[in-house]
N, C-alpha and C positions, 0 to 999 in steps of 0.2 A: 596251617596258619592262615588267618584271614588276610585277604588282599585288601589293603586300605591305604589311603593317602591322607586321611583326616583322622582326628581323635576318635578312639574307640569308645563306644557306649557300653555300659554294663549290661549284663544279660537281663537283669530285671527291667531296666529302663527300655532295653530293646524290645522286650515283650509288650510293654505298654505302648511303645511306639507303633508296633504293628496294629494294635487296636485303634490307635488314633488315626493312622493312615487309612485303615479300612473305613472308619467313620466318615472321614473327609471324602474318600472316593465314592462312598455310597450316596452322600449328599450331592456330589458334583455330577453324577450321571448314572446311567443304568449299568455300566460295566465297572466291575471292581477288580478285574484283571485286564491287561491290555487286549484290545480287539486285534484280531489278525485277519488275514485274507481268506477267501474261499479257496479251493473247495476240495480238500482231501476226501476220499470216499468215506461215507459215514461209519463204516465198520472200523476205520482206523483213526477217526477224528476224536482226539481227547475232549472230554466234556460234551460230546454231542448231545443236543437236546436241552441244554441248560442255558438260560438267557444270561446267567451271571458268569459264564465261562466263555472265553473267546472261541470263535469258530476257527479251526486250524487252517493254515495256508497250504499251498500245494507246490512245493518243489518236488516234482515227481521222483519216484525211486530211481537213483542213478543206474541201477542194474537194468532198467527198462529203457534207458535213453542212450542214443548214440553220443559220442564225444562232441564237444562244442569248443568254443573259445571263450576267453575271459572278457570279452567285450572290447578288446583292442585289436581284434582281427588276427591274432597269432595264437594258434593252439599251443598250449604249454604242457599238456599231459597231466595236469593236476586232476585228481579224482573229482574235485568240485566243478571242473569244466563240463561235466555231464549235465549240469544245471543251466547252461548258457541260454537255452531256448526259453526257460522260465525267467531267468534273472535279467537278461539284457533289456527287454521291453519294460519290465517293472522298474529297473534302475532309472530309466528315463523318467518314468512317472513319479518316482519318489525322490529323485535327486541324490541317489546313493550310488557309489561306484559299483558297476556290475560285478567286479571281482569280489567285492565285500559281500554283496548279496549271495553270491554263490557260496562263499565260505559260511555264512550264517545258515543258509538252507541245507548245506551238506552236514553241518554240525547237528542240526535238528534231526535229519534223517539217520545219521549215525547213532545218535543217542536214543532215538526212538527204538532202535534195535537193542542197544547195549543196556539202556536203563529205561524200559518202557513205562515204568510207574512215575517217572519224573514229568513226562508230558511237556517238555520244553518246546517253545515255539521260536522260530527264527526271529520274530519281531522283538522278543525280549533281548536276544543277542544284539539285534540292530539298535535297540534302545540304549544298551550299554555302550556299544561302539560309537554311537552318536555323542553321548555325553563324555566319554573318555578321550576321544581323539578325532571326532567328526569322520569316523570310518577311515582312519589311517591318513587323514589329511591335516592333522594337527602339527603345529610348529613348522609349517611350510613343506611338510612331507607329501608325497604322492605314492599311490599304490601302483606297482608295476603289474604287467599282465599275469605274472606268476604269483602275485599276492604279497610281494615284499614292500614294506614301507621304507621309502628312501627320501631323505636321510632317515636313519633310525629315530624313533620318537622317544624322547626321554622327558619324564616329569621333573619337577624341581627337586633339589636334594632334600631328602627326608632328615633334616637337621634340627627339627624341633621349632623352627621359626615360622611365623605367619600361620600358626594353627596347625602345622603339619606334624605328623608323628616324628619322633626321633629314633631313627634306625641306622646305627653305624653299619658300615660296609659288611656284607655277608658273603660276597662272591669274589673278593679280590678285584673288583671292577670288571669282571669278565663280561657281564651283560650290559652294564651301564657306563663303563669307562671311568668310574669313580671309586678309588680304593679307600675313601674316607667315609662317604655316606652312600646309602642305597638310594636309588631312584626308581620310580615306576617306569616300566619299559613297554613299548610297543602299542599297537592299536587298541588293545584291551587293558593296557596299563597295569601289568603285573609287577609286584615287587619281586626282587630276585629270589627270596626264600620261597614264596608261593610258586613261582615258576619252576624252581628246581624240584619241588615236591610233586607238582601236578602236570608237568609239561607233556604234551602229546604231539606226535608228528602226523598231522592230518594229511599232508600232501605226499607222504611216503618218499621224501627225498633223502631220508636218513638223518635229518637234523631237526630237532624241535626248537624252533626259533620264535621268540616272543614278538619279533618284528615282522613275522609272516602272518597275514590275516587268517590263513587257513588254520595254522597251528594255534594261533591265539584264540580264535573263535571256538574251536573244538575244546580247547583246554578250559576256556571260560564256561562253556556249557557243562563240561564234565564237573567242574568245580561247583557249579550251582546244583547239579544233580546229586553230587556227593553228600549234600546236606540231608538227603532223604525226604525232601518235601515234594509234594505234588504241585507243580507250577500251574496247573489248570484251576486251582482253587485260590481264593483271595489270600487266606492265611499262608498257604504254602508259597505263593508267589512272593509276597512281601518278605516272608521269613528268609527265602533264598536270596533275594536281592540284598537284604541286610547282612548276610554272611559275606557278600562281596564288598560292601562298604556300609558300615553301620551308622549312616547319617541320614536323618529324615529327609532333608532337602534333596539328597542324592536319589533316594528311592522315588521321591515324587517326580524328579526330572526324568529318570529312566522310565517310569510309568507313562509320563506324558509323551515322550518320544516314541516308545513302543506302541502306545495306543494310536498315535497319529499315523504311524506306518501301517498299522492294521486297517484303520479307517480309510486312508487314502488308497490302499490296495484294492478297495471295493469300487473305486471310481472307474 
């Protein structure tokens, strides 16, 4: 099931929407998928050599890194802690919590092995995280050093009002505390049915938690990659984003945020 908090577009219109978005992006600038940072080795850089494809970033392979911390000075034992040396200085540069950058980078690396044809970049996850919850900071929440968003982030009730979908409760309120209507949950704003179908435990603590940025980022990435698209191509990138939320303005906003993170990572 698609993760969505706004009205769903028909498949035919969604296809024409992709073409429209590609046309606008092509007019607006040289890149039609978001730019990302340097400099993963060329042999493993998706889209290497193409000016219309983002140059991939470099959260180095966790197996080659010693453990670090989450940017708060307290080692937590998260697998994503291995990316601290990459994430902490970049977090200051981008204004993104280091713990969130670690989660996005770790998701990219994990999926590069699990679904290499997807070619997902951390900047795409960062773009989604920015739009959905300001990287776990929405509604007054903060990310702890182990990646938990506190207090839990809940979207508005999906009760059909104000242009939202109408989704009666599907989880007896287990994830969102509402036994009448579903809510989007966590830093990446999953509706309960989507979370229940796709949830992954990225930090290996034995619980797949939508309010944990590690779990949410990896699940979001796996959800995008499950569409079968190559996210290093314009059509593949936009098609995948529209499976996450089939709204043109949403796709444009994610593109802008992801592209900005990629561009500013070069500074």
